[in-house]
One Martini backbone bead per residue (centre of mass of N, CA, C, O) as a GRO file, in nm:
protein
  351
    1MET     BB    1   4.916   9.324  10.776
    2GLU     BB    2   5.132   9.538  10.719
    3ILE     BB    3   5.306   9.472  10.966
    4PHE     BB    4   5.360   9.179  10.891
    5LEU     BB    5   5.494   9.235  10.618
    6PHE     BB    6   5.719   9.413  10.729
    7LYS     BB    7   5.841   9.204  10.923
    8SER     BB    8   5.889   8.987  10.709
    9GLY     BB    9   6.081   9.157  10.538
   10LEU     BB   10   6.299   9.191  10.752
   11VAL     BB   11   6.363   8.896  10.795
   12LEU     BB   12   6.438   8.834  10.502
   13ALA     BB   13   6.667   9.041  10.484
   14CYS     BB   14   6.839   8.919  10.716
   15LEU     BB   15   6.880   8.646  10.560
   16ILE     BB   16   6.989   8.751  10.273
   17LEU     BB   17   7.210   8.971  10.303
   18PRO     BB   18   7.454   8.796  10.395
   19LEU     BB   19   7.459   8.634  10.130
   20LEU     BB   20   7.508   8.868   9.940
   21LEU     BB   21   7.770   8.966  10.072
   22GLN     BB   22   7.923   8.704  10.039
   23ASN     BB   23   7.909   8.695   9.728
   24THR     BB   24   8.048   8.964   9.679
   25ARG     BB   25   8.317   8.888   9.809
   26ALA     BB   26   8.382   8.640   9.635
   27GLU     BB   27   8.373   8.801   9.356
   28ALA     BB   28   8.632   8.978   9.419
   29GLY     BB   29   8.767   8.737   9.348
   30PRO     BB   30   9.069   8.719   9.263
   31LEU     BB   31   9.363   8.838   9.461
   32VAL     BB   32   9.691   8.999   9.420
   33VAL     BB   33   9.966   9.125   9.628
   34ILE     BB   34  10.301   9.261   9.560
   35THR     BB   35  10.603   9.336   9.640
   36TRP     BB   36  10.747   9.479   9.416
   37ASN     BB   37  10.926   9.365   9.114
   38TYR     BB   38  10.746   9.052   9.096
   39PRO     BB   39  10.603   8.901   8.841
   40ASN     BB   40  10.640   8.593   8.880
   41ALA     BB   41  10.514   8.577   9.164
   42THR     BB   42  10.241   8.692   9.081
   43GLN     BB   43  10.166   8.485   8.862
   44LYS     BB   44  10.173   8.240   9.044
   45ALA     BB   45   9.946   8.329   9.233
   46TRP     BB   46   9.728   8.370   9.015
   47GLU     BB   47   9.722   8.077   8.906
   48THR     BB   48   9.650   7.946   9.174
   49LEU     BB   49   9.371   8.095   9.189
   50SER     BB   50   9.243   8.088   8.884
   51LYS     BB   51   9.323   7.799   8.763
   52GLU     BB   52   9.349   7.604   9.031
   53LYS     BB   53   9.162   7.695   9.273
   54ARG     BB   54   9.313   7.783   9.516
   55SER     BB   55   9.429   7.909   9.794
   56ALA     BB   56   9.560   8.177   9.955
   57VAL     BB   57   9.782   8.018  10.095
   58ASP     BB   58   9.898   7.888   9.842
   59ALA     BB   59   9.968   8.151   9.692
   60VAL     BB   60  10.168   8.261   9.896
   61GLU     BB   61  10.364   8.027   9.896
   62GLU     BB   62  10.428   8.012   9.590
   63SER     BB   63  10.538   8.298   9.564
   64CYS     BB   64  10.767   8.289   9.778
   65LYS     BB   65  10.908   8.034   9.672
   66LEU     BB   66  10.994   8.147   9.398
   67CYS     BB   67  11.167   8.378   9.513
   68GLU     BB   68  11.365   8.196   9.658
   69GLN     BB   69  11.464   8.044   9.401
   70MET     BB   70  11.536   8.328   9.243
   71GLN     BB   71  11.661   8.540   9.427
   72CYS     BB   72  11.529   8.812   9.475
   73ARG     BB   73  11.754   9.061   9.449
   74GLY     BB   74  11.914   8.909   9.699
   75THR     BB   75  11.669   8.932   9.945
   76VAL     BB   76  11.581   8.637   9.865
   77GLY     BB   77  11.704   8.376   9.992
   78PHE     BB   78  11.968   8.233   9.891
   79GLY     BB   79  12.281   8.398   9.851
   80GLY     BB   80  12.220   8.646  10.052
   81ASN     BB   81  12.274   8.861  10.283
   82PRO     BB   82  12.505   8.848  10.482
   83ASP     BB   83  12.647   8.822  10.765
   84GLU     BB   84  12.923   8.872  10.966
   85ASN     BB   85  12.995   8.549  10.899
   86GLY     BB   86  12.870   8.484  10.594
   87GLU     BB   87  12.573   8.410  10.660
   88THR     BB   88  12.267   8.279  10.549
   89THR     BB   89  11.948   8.378  10.664
   90LEU     BB   90  11.594   8.310  10.744
   91ASP     BB   91  11.272   8.468  10.699
   92ALA     BB   92  10.924   8.367  10.782
   93LEU     BB   93  10.562   8.408  10.694
   94ILE     BB   94  10.228   8.269  10.767
   95MET     BB   95   9.869   8.356  10.714
   96ASP     BB   96   9.540   8.258  10.818
   97GLY     BB   97   9.240   8.433  10.811
   98THR     BB   98   9.035   8.205  10.891
   99THR     BB   99   9.199   8.077  11.155
  100MET     BB  100   9.440   8.259  11.272
  101ASP     BB  101   9.689   8.124  11.173
  102ILE     BB  102  10.052   8.068  11.236
  103GLY     BB  103  10.381   8.074  11.068
  104ALA     BB  104  10.736   8.073  11.171
  105VAL     BB  105  11.073   8.185  11.084
  106GLY     BB  106  11.396   8.250  11.251
  107GLY     BB  107  11.707   8.225  11.144
  108ILE     BB  108  11.730   8.008  10.943
  109ARG     BB  109  11.939   7.722  10.875
  110ASN     BB  110  12.015   7.534  10.593
  111VAL     BB  111  11.728   7.628  10.455
  112LYS     BB  112  11.548   7.727  10.168
  113ASP     BB  113  11.225   7.673  10.264
  114ALA     BB  114  11.088   7.895  10.454
  115ILE     BB  115  10.779   7.916  10.387
  116SER     BB  116  10.723   7.606  10.412
  117VAL     BB  117  10.813   7.579  10.702
  118ALA     BB  118  10.610   7.779  10.817
  119ARG     BB  119  10.364   7.607  10.738
  120LYS     BB  120  10.438   7.368  10.921
  121VAL     BB  121  10.412   7.522  11.180
  122MET     BB  122  10.108   7.586  11.138
  123GLU     BB  123  10.005   7.269  11.069
  124ASN     BB  124  10.220   7.081  11.280
  125THR     BB  125  10.173   7.289  11.519
  126ARG     BB  126  10.126   7.497  11.825
  127HIS     BB  127  10.303   7.698  11.707
  128SER     BB  128  10.452   8.011  11.557
  129LEU     BB  129  10.777   8.001  11.634
  130LEU     BB  130  11.094   7.929  11.483
  131GLY     BB  131  11.458   7.902  11.548
  132GLY     BB  132  11.728   7.849  11.377
  133SER     BB  133  11.875   7.541  11.399
  134LEU     BB  134  11.610   7.414  11.518
  135ALA     BB  135  11.437   7.477  11.271
  136ALA     BB  136  11.602   7.291  11.087
  137ASP     BB  137  11.537   7.030  11.235
  138PHE     BB  138  11.237   7.044  11.184
  139ALA     BB  139  11.254   7.042  10.874
  140VAL     BB  140  11.370   6.757  10.851
  141GLN     BB  141  11.122   6.617  10.979
  142MET     BB  142  10.944   6.747  10.723
  143GLY     BB  143  11.154   6.683  10.457
  144PHE     BB  144  11.390   6.862  10.452
  145LYS     BB  145  11.695   7.009  10.340
  146LYS     BB  146  12.026   7.033  10.413
  147GLU     BB  147  12.201   7.344  10.320
  148SER     BB  148  12.383   7.572  10.201
  149LEU     BB  149  12.338   7.942  10.167
  150GLN     BB  150  12.600   7.974  10.034
  151THR     BB  151  12.780   8.164   9.790
  152ASP     BB  152  12.999   8.310   9.594
  153LYS     BB  153  12.860   8.585   9.611
  154SER     BB  154  12.827   8.605   9.923
  155ARG     BB  155  13.127   8.562   9.988
  156ASP     BB  156  13.239   8.807   9.834
  157MET     BB  157  13.074   9.021   9.978
  158TRP     BB  158  13.189   8.963  10.262
  159GLN     BB  159  13.497   8.993  10.206
  160LYS     BB  160  13.483   9.287  10.117
  161TRP     BB  161  13.363   9.403  10.375
  162LYS     BB  162  13.590   9.300  10.568
  163ASN     BB  163  13.868   9.370  10.409
  164GLU     BB  164  13.811   9.645  10.245
  165ASN     BB  165  13.578   9.789  10.450
  166LYS     BB  166  13.604   9.727  10.756
  167CYS     BB  167  13.301   9.667  10.835
  168GLN     BB  168  13.148   9.859  10.620
  169PRO     BB  169  12.875   9.865  10.741
  170ASN     BB  170  12.698   9.854  11.065
  171PHE     BB  171  12.502   9.765  11.383
  172TRP     BB  172  12.681   9.914  11.577
  173GLU     BB  173  12.685  10.059  11.921
  174ASN     BB  174  12.848  10.153  12.197
  175VAL     BB  175  13.147  10.036  12.131
  176GLU     BB  176  13.441   9.829  12.147
  177PRO     BB  177  13.561   9.917  11.903
  178ASN     BB  178  13.507  10.139  11.671
  179PRO     BB  179  13.261  10.061  11.432
  180SER     BB  180  13.334  10.303  11.215
  181SER     BB  181  13.666  10.175  11.191
  182SER     BB  182  13.604   9.866  11.279
  183CYS     BB  183  13.637   9.554  11.388
  184GLY     BB  184  13.595   9.301  11.565
  185PRO     BB  185  13.550   9.236  11.864
  186TYR     BB  186  13.308   9.348  12.088
  187HIS     BB  187  13.251   9.589  12.355
  188LEU     BB  188  13.183   9.772  12.597
  189GLY     BB  189  13.120  10.131  12.571
  190ALA     BB  190  13.120  10.435  12.487
  191GLN     BB  191  12.946  10.685  12.377
  192LEU     BB  192  12.893  10.816  12.083
  193ASP     BB  193  12.853  11.100  11.910
  194ASP     BB  194  12.775  10.908  11.639
  195PRO     BB  195  12.626  10.604  11.643
  196LYS     BB  196  12.510  10.625  11.317
  197ALA     BB  197  12.753  10.665  11.112
  198ASN     BB  198  12.761  10.330  11.029
  199ALA     BB  199  12.486  10.292  10.916
  200PRO     BB  200  12.284  10.126  10.741
  201THR     BB  201  12.087  10.113  10.450
  202THR     BB  202  11.744  10.118  10.327
  203ASP     BB  203  11.702  10.025  10.004
  204GLU     BB  204  11.628   9.899   9.688
  205ASP     BB  205  11.889   9.689   9.751
  206ASN     BB  206  11.777   9.659  10.085
  207HIS     BB  207  11.458   9.555  10.145
  208ASP     BB  208  11.426   9.219  10.213
  209THR     BB  209  11.117   9.166  10.075
  210ILE     BB  210  10.845   8.948  10.035
  211GLY     BB  211  10.505   9.038   9.984
  212ALA     BB  212  10.195   8.845  10.029
  213ILE     BB  213   9.853   8.892   9.916
  214ALA     BB  214   9.524   8.720   9.942
  215LEU     BB  215   9.223   8.650   9.738
  216ASP     BB  216   8.984   8.423   9.695
  217ILE     BB  217   8.695   8.276   9.555
  218GLN     BB  218   8.592   8.234   9.874
  219GLY     BB  219   8.708   8.493  10.050
  220ARG     BB  220   8.993   8.429  10.131
  221VAL     BB  221   9.273   8.512  10.343
  222ALA     BB  222   9.631   8.598  10.303
  223ALA     BB  223   9.977   8.598  10.438
  224GLY     BB  224  10.328   8.679  10.334
  225VAL     BB  225  10.687   8.629  10.406
  226SER     BB  226  11.032   8.680  10.268
  227THR     BB  227  11.385   8.655  10.385
  228ASN     BB  228  11.750   8.750  10.442
  229GLY     BB  229  11.779   9.027  10.534
  230GLN     BB  230  12.020   9.212  10.650
  231LYS     BB  231  12.310   9.334  10.561
  232PHE     BB  232  12.539   9.252  10.800
  233LYS     BB  233  12.422   9.132  11.031
  234ILE     BB  234  12.383   9.029  11.335
  235PRO     BB  235  12.410   8.744  11.465
  236GLY     BB  236  12.059   8.653  11.529
  237ARG     BB  237  11.896   8.826  11.365
  238ILE     BB  238  11.548   8.929  11.365
  239GLY     BB  239  11.282   9.021  11.181
  240ASP     BB  240  10.963   9.113  11.075
  241SER     BB  241  10.912   8.839  10.900
  242ALA     BB  242  10.852   8.679  11.196
  243VAL     BB  243  10.621   8.897  11.272
  244SER     BB  244  10.324   8.942  11.380
  245GLY     BB  245  10.200   9.248  11.229
  246ALA     BB  246  10.451   9.331  11.071
  247GLY     BB  247  10.508   9.170  10.803
  248ALA     BB  248  10.217   9.027  10.863
  249TYR     BB  249   9.846   9.015  10.800
  250ALA     BB  250   9.530   8.834  10.876
  251ASP     BB  251   9.163   8.874  10.820
  252GLY     BB  252   8.870   8.720  10.725
  253GLU     BB  253   8.681   8.989  10.785
  254VAL     BB  254   8.880   9.199  10.613
  255GLY     BB  255   9.211   9.126  10.552
  256ALA     BB  256   9.539   9.234  10.426
  257ALA     BB  257   9.901   9.263  10.511
  258ALA     BB  258  10.228   9.409  10.414
  259ALA     BB  259  10.583   9.444  10.469
  260THR     BB  260  10.868   9.667  10.387
  261GLY     BB  261  11.210   9.704  10.498
  262ASP     BB  262  11.287   9.826  10.805
  263GLY     BB  263  11.250   9.586  11.039
  264ASP     BB  264  11.341   9.723  11.311
  265ILE     BB  265  11.108   9.933  11.280
  266ILE     BB  266  10.850   9.781  11.202
  267MET     BB  267  10.824   9.606  11.476
  268ARG     BB  268  10.740   9.874  11.648
  269PHE     BB  269  10.436   9.916  11.475
  270LEU     BB  270  10.260   9.712  11.325
  271PRO     BB  271  10.143   9.784  11.019
  272SER     BB  272   9.972   9.540  10.938
  273TYR     BB  273   9.775   9.540  11.171
  274LEU     BB  274   9.687   9.834  11.149
  275SER     BB  275   9.566   9.819  10.864
  276VAL     BB  276   9.346   9.612  10.931
  277GLU     BB  277   9.206   9.774  11.158
  278LEU     BB  278   9.133  10.018  10.982
  279MET     BB  279   8.957   9.855  10.786
  280ARG     BB  280   8.753   9.767  11.001
  281LEU     BB  281   8.671  10.088  11.039
  282GLY     BB  282   8.664  10.174  10.700
  283ALA     BB  283   8.920  10.187  10.565
  284SER     BB  284   9.109  10.202  10.314
  285PRO     BB  285   9.393  10.067  10.201
  286ASN     BB  286   9.528  10.338  10.142
  287ALA     BB  287   9.466  10.482  10.413
  288ALA     BB  288   9.585  10.270  10.604
  289THR     BB  289   9.882  10.274  10.496
  290GLU     BB  290   9.932  10.573  10.544
  291THR     BB  291   9.901  10.575  10.850
  292ALA     BB  292  10.122  10.365  10.909
  293ILE     BB  293  10.357  10.526  10.781
  294ARG     BB  294  10.327  10.796  10.937
  295ARG     BB  295  10.381  10.681  11.218
  296ILE     BB  296  10.675  10.613  11.163
  297ALA     BB  297  10.781  10.891  11.043
  298LYS     BB  298  10.742  11.058  11.300
  299TYR     BB  299  10.995  10.900  11.448
  300TYR     BB  300  11.130  10.807  11.145
  301PRO     BB  301  11.232  11.012  10.891
  302LYS     BB  302  11.445  10.778  10.761
  303PHE     BB  303  11.251  10.582  10.675
  304SER     BB  304  11.230  10.262  10.492
  305GLY     BB  305  10.914  10.179  10.333
  306ALA     BB  306  10.624   9.945  10.307
  307VAL     BB  307  10.261   9.902  10.239
  308ILE     BB  308  10.022   9.648  10.188
  309ALA     BB  309   9.665   9.612  10.081
  310LEU     BB  310   9.353   9.426  10.144
  311ASN     BB  311   9.013   9.353  10.087
  312LYS     BB  312   8.709   9.179  10.063
  313ALA     BB  313   8.620   9.374   9.809
  314GLY     BB  314   8.899   9.408   9.627
  315GLU     BB  315   9.070   9.615   9.753
  316TYR     BB  316   9.366   9.828   9.710
  317GLY     BB  317   9.699   9.921   9.853
  318ALA     BB  318   9.968  10.178   9.898
  319ASN     BB  319  10.267  10.272  10.092
  320CYS     BB  320  10.548  10.509  10.138
  321HIS     BB  321  10.904  10.554  10.252
  322GLY     BB  322  11.230  10.673  10.135
  323TYR     BB  323  11.133  10.685   9.846
  324ASP     BB  324  11.024  10.787   9.550
  325SER     BB  325  10.912  10.492   9.488
  326PHE     BB  326  10.669  10.206   9.464
  327PRO     BB  327  10.682   9.892   9.346
  328TYR     BB  328  10.392   9.696   9.246
  329TYR     BB  329  10.182   9.402   9.235
  330ILE     BB  330   9.898   9.282   9.044
  331ALA     BB  331   9.603   9.051   9.044
  332ASN     BB  332   9.299   9.019   8.851
  333VAL     BB  333   9.024   9.009   8.664
  334GLU     BB  334   9.094   9.270   8.511
  335THR     BB  335   9.396   9.197   8.431
  336GLY     BB  336   9.468   8.865   8.413
  337ALA     BB  337   9.749   8.967   8.533
  338ALA     BB  338  10.038   9.092   8.585
  339LYS     BB  339  10.067   9.426   8.740
  340GLU     BB  340  10.219   9.730   8.739
  341LEU     BB  341  10.283   9.958   9.004
  342ASN     BB  342  10.321  10.315   9.117
  343LYS     BB  343  10.417  10.469   9.424
  344PRO     BB  344  10.429  10.754   9.563
  345CYS     BB  345  10.592  10.892   9.820
  346ILE     BB  346  10.607  11.007  10.120
  347THR     BB  347  10.732  11.344  10.231
  348THR     BB  348  10.594  11.379  10.484
  349HIS     BB  349  10.599  11.390  10.873
  350SER     BB  350  10.322  11.401  10.950
  351PRO     BB  351  10.059  11.246  11.133
   0.00000   0.00000   0.00000
């Protein structure tokens, strides 16, 4: 009888425990974490989750869309960070951790609603990434409007760079004429003594991304990013914000992460994917993002960037490198609204 009762208890525990864990995870939400000091975008995501009771995917889209409309710090949305031709193009990505589906646009031209177009790629195609002017054609088919992304501000910025600053800085190296002292057009040339002498820097005024990660009241997670890319980039350049696992990543069994900073470096290390996988192995969001950042800094000690992460238990964290500190926003049941946090950045470069 005792053995029967013991076995029955084990069976009952096996049946009930998953339900209890599921309820615990659901009660951990809602939660939203946003890169940089974007309180309006954070509040928008929070209200989408808490008041409207909508999904994590909805919260991510609404947050990034608001930042695109507000042209957050000139690095998100239209009218900012022109390329070498004076044109602003956009990258965006959204990922549903429940379905593991993803939609992204890279270098999309003449359409303002990059994150919403990315969602249409996710929900209305079997593809994951569309790029350039053809992505804009797709957007028109989905009901979006084509319009110039250039503004007087972005035009003036570009003209000053080209005419007064002689195209300095830029992203060219090992070409002729010498890109550190002249404009193109360039062609293949000898390797320079210091090929990165004219390289642009990624600082707090050129960090280029809003990253949004969310956990909703049903325990679902999502992630998304939107950007207008690096200032004076070579036309055609697409950054990490269009690349799954680099700019953002979400897994419904674990959590979500998003990155910001030097996208050309970020996409070489997939720190968002790495952070989620480390959380899968039991690391906290803070520990996971620290490992991801340190791995980049080991090879690129001048790297500037940050990673945010959250897990299904409602824990969150962030780490950064190359800045003094990294401001980011959260909102959860405890805060009840958008709250700014500030993370001191890693200063050592050891692995």
